[in-house]
C-alpha positions in Angstrom: -180.1 -36.2 -60.5 -179.9 -39.1 -63.1 -183.6 -38.5 -64.0 -182.8 -34.9 -64.8 -179.8 -35.9 -66.9 -181.9 -38.4 -68.8 -184.6 -35.8 -69.4 -182.0 -33.3 -70.8 -180.4 -36.0 -73.0 -183.8 -37.0 -74.4 -184.6 -33.3 -75.1 -181.2 -33.0 -76.9 -181.9 -36.0 -79.1 -185.4 -34.7 -80.0 -184.0 -31.2 -80.8 -180.7 -32.2 -82.4 -180.7 -29.5 -85.1 -181.9 -26.6 -82.9 -180.1 -24.2 -80.7 -176.9 -26.2 -80.3 -178.4 -29.4 -78.7 -176.2 -31.4 -81.0 -173.2 -30.4 -78.9 -174.8 -31.9 -75.8 -176.0 -35.0 -77.6 -172.6 -35.7 -79.2 -170.0 -34.4 -76.8 -171.3 -34.1 -73.3 -171.1 -36.9 -70.7 -173.3 -37.1 -67.6 -170.9 -35.0 -65.6 -171.0 -32.2 -68.1 -174.8 -32.2 -68.0 -174.9 -32.4 -64.2 -172.6 -29.3 -64.1 -174.9 -27.4 -66.5 -178.0 -28.4 -64.6 -176.6 -26.9 -61.5 -179.3 -26.8 -58.7 -182.3 -27.3 -61.0 -185.0 -29.4 -59.4 -187.3 -30.1 -62.4 -186.7 -31.5 -65.9 -188.0 -28.2 -67.3 -185.5 -26.2 -65.3 -182.7 -28.6 -66.1 -183.4 -28.3 -69.8 -183.5 -24.5 -69.6 -180.2 -24.4 -67.7 -178.5 -26.6 -70.3 -180.1 -24.6 -73.1 -178.3 -21.5 -71.9 -175.0 -23.3 -72.2 -175.5 -25.0 -75.6 -176.9 -21.8 -77.0 -173.7 -20.0 -76.3 -171.8 -22.7 -78.2 -174.3 -22.5 -81.1 -174.1 -18.7 -81.3 -170.3 -19.0 -81.4 -170.5 -21.5 -84.2 -172.8 -19.3 -86.1 -170.6 -16.3 -85.8 -167.6 -18.2 -87.0 -169.3 -19.9 -89.9 -170.3 -16.7 -91.6 -167.0 -16.3 -93.4 -166.6 -19.9 -94.4 -169.8 -20.5 -96.4 
């Protein structure tokens, strides 16, 4: 499992300003990532599973930011 967590964290660092990956990079610990990975068996599947979660956070941030800028 740790190799999947490491792959997800590396992807988040490389894609900091895209799709909400900054949430994961800044706020999530290994347990949060493991939860989001679920039963994924490959790095690609683990990244996709986490992307679904961080995208929700990013979409929410985007919706709420409209009135503030």
